[in-house]
N, C-alpha and C positions, 0 to 999 in steps of 0.2 A: 677209620670209622669217620662216617658223615655226621653232621649235627644236625638234630631235629630241629625242626620249624616250629615256633611257638605261635599263637595268636597273637595280631597285630605287626609281625615282621612282613616285610616285603617278599612278595612271591617270587622266587627265583625265574629271570623270564628263560624262555625257550623258544627254540624252533626245530621240529624234528619231521621225520618224512613220516607221512600216514601208511595206509594199505596200498595206495594207488602211487606211493612216489612222490605225492604233492606236499610241500610244507606249509605243518599247522603251526603257528605260534600262541603262545600265550595271549600276546599284544592283538589277536585277533578277537579276542573275546571281551576287548575293553567295553566296560558298561554294563556287563552281563557277570553274574555271578558263575563261578566255573568250579564243576568237581572233579579234580583231579584223582586218578586214581593208579595205584602203581601196583603190577602185579608180576610175577617170576615168568610166566612162560605162556603163549599161546597155545591151545591143542591140548591143557592138560585137564586134568575134571575138576581141580577148584578154580581154574582161573577161567574157565568155561562156565559154570555157573555163576562166577560173579559176575562176568560179561553179559550173561542172558539174563540177570537179572536187572543190571542197570538197562537194557536196553526194552526189557518188560517195562520199567517207570518210565523211558525217556520222555514220553510224552507231558506225563505227568509232574515230570523234574522241571521240564522247559517250559511247562505252563504256569510254572513258578519260578522263573526267572534264571532256572540252572542249566550252563551247558556241562556236558560231560566228555572228557576226555580222558582215555585209558593208556598207560604209557607201560612197556616192557622193553627189555633188551634185544627184542627179536626184530628180523630185518623185514623190509617191508613187504617181500614175497608170502611170508609164514602169517602174518597179519592179514594178507588178503585171504590166503587158505582159511584161515580161522573166521574171519569173517563170512565168507560164502559158506562155508560148511555149517556153521551156526546159526545164520541170518543176521548177523549181529547190526542192530544201526547204531552202536555209539562211534565216536571218532576213536580210532585206534591208531596210535604213533609208535614208532620204535626207536629206541636209545641204545643202540649198539654198544658206544663209548661208553655209555653208564654215567654219562658227566650229568645229565639232569637227574637221573636217578638220586646221584650223590648229592647234589645240592640241594634236593628235597629231603635228605635225610633217609632216603629210600632202599639205600646199600648198603650192605655192613653186616658186622657179624649177627649172626642168629641163632638158636637153637632147632636142629631139625633132628627128629627123633632120637633125640637125647644128646646130639653130638651140636659140637659148635662149629658153622661152618661161615663162609661169605657168601654172599646171596642177595636178591632182592626181599627186600622186608615188607609186605602186603602193608601198602599203607595209603591213606586216603586223605589230600588235602585240599579243603574248602578256600577258595580265593574270593574275595569280595569285588564288586562292581570296581572298585579301584585298585585292585591288585595287592591288597593285603591279605595276611592270611586270617580266616576267619575262625578255621577248626582244622587241627594236626593230628591226626590220629595213626597209630602205630599199629604194628603185629595185628591186624583185624581179620576177624573170621571171613570166608570167602562166602559162607553160607548164612542168610538173614541180615548181611551188612549193609545193605541197599536199605532195607525194612528200619533199621536201628538210625540210619542217615535222617529218612526221613521224619521219624518220630522225633528225634533229637533237635531237627530245625523246626520242628512243630508245623509241617507241611500237611 
């Protein structure tokens, strides 16, 4: 079971392939705030709703100094299909090894339909411009989550 991050922790560094196979690193966003969200699988209803919500609010978030990166255990080819099918604008990266998911506390035991399973825990970690965790939210809902983040950040 991976440890959950707390405000003030240093956000774990990562470099993962995006939908085009290009490497994306947290370090690429130094000096900007980054919303890193973790979701179970591309092309599923809840994950699609969440990715569309982030896409719909991307200009607003960017205008307030936030970049958005979505992380799932999917391969880049599946992420590309997801991006094209849903016309997504957020940066999507794949973590098939699940190392980054684990480092962020977004992979482990969770309840699914009353059963305990091991998998991706829908989570959002907001990293400040200095690479520190500002907020770490676990077991979030796919629907309404982006609006809640915007409200909680006072944007």
